[in-house]
C-alpha positions as CSV (number, residue, x, y, z in Angstrom):
1,M,0.0,0.0,0.0
2,N,1.2,3.5,-0.8
3,L,1.0,5.3,2.5
4,Q,2.4,8.5,1.1
5,L,-0.5,9.1,-1.3
6,L,-2.9,8.0,1.5
7,D,-1.7,11.1,3.4
8,Y,-3.9,13.1,1.0
9,N,-7.6,13.4,1.7
10,E,-10.1,11.3,-0.2
11,S,-11.2,14.1,-2.5
12,E,-7.6,14.7,-3.6
13,R,-7.0,11.0,-4.1
14,A,-10.2,10.7,-6.1
15,D,-9.2,13.7,-8.3
16,Y,-5.8,12.2,-8.9
17,M,-7.3,8.8,-9.8
18,M,-9.9,10.4,-12.1
19,V,-7.1,11.9,-14.1
20,V,-5.3,8.6,-14.3
21,A,-8.6,6.8,-15.2
22,S,-9.3,9.3,-18.0
23,M,-6.2,8.1,-19.8
24,A,-7.6,4.6,-20.1
25,G,-10.2,5.7,-22.7
26,Q,-7.9,8.0,-24.8
27,D,-7.3,5.3,-27.4
28,G,-11.0,4.9,-28.0
29,A,-11.3,1.6,-26.1
30,V,-11.1,0.7,-22.4
31,T,-9.7,-2.8,-22.0
32,S,-10.5,-5.2,-19.3
33,E,-6.9,-4.8,-18.0
34,E,-7.4,-1.1,-17.8
35,V,-10.7,-1.4,-15.9
36,F,-9.2,-3.9,-13.6
37,A,-6.2,-1.7,-12.9
38,V,-8.4,1.4,-12.2
39,R,-10.6,-0.7,-9.9
40,Q,-7.7,-2.1,-8.0
41,L,-6.0,1.3,-7.6
42,S,-9.2,2.8,-6.4
43,L,-9.5,0.1,-3.7
44,Q,-5.8,0.4,-2.9
45,Y,-6.3,4.1,-2.2
46,L,-9.3,3.5,0.0
47,L,-11.7,5.4,-2.1
48,G,-15.3,5.1,-0.9
49,P,-18.1,3.9,-3.2
50,D,-19.0,7.4,-4.5
51,A,-15.4,8.3,-5.3
52,R,-14.8,4.9,-6.9
53,G,-17.9,5.5,-9.1
54,R,-16.5,8.9,-10.2
55,V,-13.1,7.3,-11.0
56,M,-14.6,4.4,-13.0
57,A,-16.9,6.9,-14.9
58,A,-13.7,8.9,-15.8
59,T,-12.5,5.9,-17.9
60,A,-15.3,6.7,-20.4
61,I,-15.8,10.5,-19.9
62,P,-13.1,12.7,-18.3
63,P,-14.4,14.7,-15.3
64,E,-15.9,18.1,-16.1
65,N,-13.5,19.8,-13.7
66,M,-10.4,18.2,-15.2
67,E,-8.7,21.6,-15.9
68,Q,-9.2,22.7,-12.3
69,V,-7.8,19.4,-11.0
70,L,-4.7,19.7,-13.1
71,D,-4.2,23.3,-12.1
72,R,-4.3,22.2,-8.4
73,L,-1.8,19.4,-9.0
74,A,0.5,21.5,-11.2
75,G,1.9,23.2,-8.1
76,T,2.8,20.0,-6.3
77,D,5.3,17.2,-6.6
78,L,2.3,15.0,-7.3
79,R,2.5,16.2,-10.9
80,F,5.5,13.9,-11.4
81,S,3.8,10.8,-10.0
82,L,0.6,11.7,-11.8
83,L,2.6,11.8,-15.1
84,L,4.1,8.4,-14.2
85,D,0.6,7.0,-13.6
86,L,-0.8,8.5,-16.8
87,A,2.1,7.0,-18.8
88,G,1.5,3.7,-17.0
89,M,-2.2,3.7,-17.8
90,A,-1.5,4.5,-21.4
91,Y,1.0,1.6,-21.7
92,R,-1.3,-0.8,-19.6
93,D,-2.8,-2.4,-22.7
94,G,0.6,-2.8,-24.4
95,V,-0.1,-0.2,-27.0
96,F,0.8,3.5,-26.8
97,T,-1.4,5.2,-29.4
98,E,-1.1,8.6,-31.1
99,A,-4.2,9.7,-29.2
100,E,-2.7,8.7,-25.9
101,A,0.6,10.5,-26.8
102,T,-1.3,13.7,-27.6
103,E,-3.3,13.6,-24.4
104,Y,-0.1,12.7,-22.4
105,N,1.7,15.7,-23.9
106,R,-1.3,18.0,-23.3
107,L,-1.5,16.9,-19.7
108,S,2.2,17.2,-19.1
109,Q,2.1,20.8,-20.4
110,Q,-0.9,21.7,-18.2
111,L,1.0,20.2,-15.2
112,N,3.9,22.6,-16.1
113,V,6.4,19.7,-16.6
114,P,9.2,20.5,-19.0
115,E,9.5,18.3,-22.2
116,K,12.8,16.7,-21.0
117,Q,11.1,15.6,-17.8
118,S,8.0,14.5,-19.6
119,K,10.0,12.4,-22.0
120,A,12.0,10.8,-19.1
121,V,8.8,9.8,-17.4
122,L,7.5,8.3,-20.6
123,D,10.7,6.4,-21.2
124,F,10.7,5.1,-17.6
125,A,7.1,3.9,-17.9
126,G,7.7,2.1,-21.3
127,A,10.8,0.4,-20.0
128,V,9.3,-0.8,-16.7
129,L,6.0,-1.9,-18.1
130,N,7.7,-3.7,-21.1
131,K,9.9,-5.4,-18.5
132,K,13.2,-4.0,-19.9
133,G,15.1,-4.5,-16.6
134,K,14.1,-3.7,-13.1
135,P,12.4,-0.4,-12.2
136,E,15.3,0.7,-10.0
137,E,17.6,0.4,-13.0
138,H,15.6,3.2,-14.7
139,T,15.1,5.5,-11.7
140,A,18.5,7.1,-12.2
141,A,17.3,8.5,-15.6
142,L,14.4,10.1,-13.8
143,E,16.6,11.7,-11.2
144,S,19.1,12.9,-13.9
145,A,16.1,14.7,-15.5
146,G,15.4,16.4,-12.3
147,I,12.4,14.3,-11.2
148,P,12.4,13.6,-7.5
149,S,12.8,9.9,-6.6
150,S,9.7,10.2,-4.4
151,A,7.6,10.4,-7.6
152,V,8.0,6.7,-8.1
153,S,6.9,5.9,-4.5
154,L,3.9,8.3,-4.8
155,S,2.9,6.7,-8.1
156,A,-0.2,4.5,-7.8
157,I,1.0,2.1,-10.6
158,F,4.8,2.1,-10.1
159,S,5.1,2.0,-6.3
160,S,3.8,-1.6,-6.5
161,A,6.2,-2.4,-9.4
162,N,9.2,-1.6,-7.2
């Protein structure tokens, strides 16, 4: 369990997970693997039934207040772990589509993450989820791009991969 993310209140955790869940539908299809991942992560972060419902709904329709959520997260170190989770969700079905790439780039810009860091996160996610070595072997590349190592431990998807 990721106790660091649990330090945030349920509303913040639900907002975070809605953004992650919204990436699942960016390629036009939500796979059973993506639904399972979102459901498991929602349970892992102790979201109540209403919050889980909002998160699951976000797989099909992004939340109406997405821009406000991203603006709030842009000023925190959660923006790096959120990018990790967005990349992880995009790679979850084994295919990273052009639509997912476009949305990932849009979200990273809205989170005020420079392109070099955004690319480092995407490279990390691809390498870890495609099992090209152990996650810790790729963490150094994140740190050299200026991404705090705590981003991996705050990540919903990658904290369990470590």
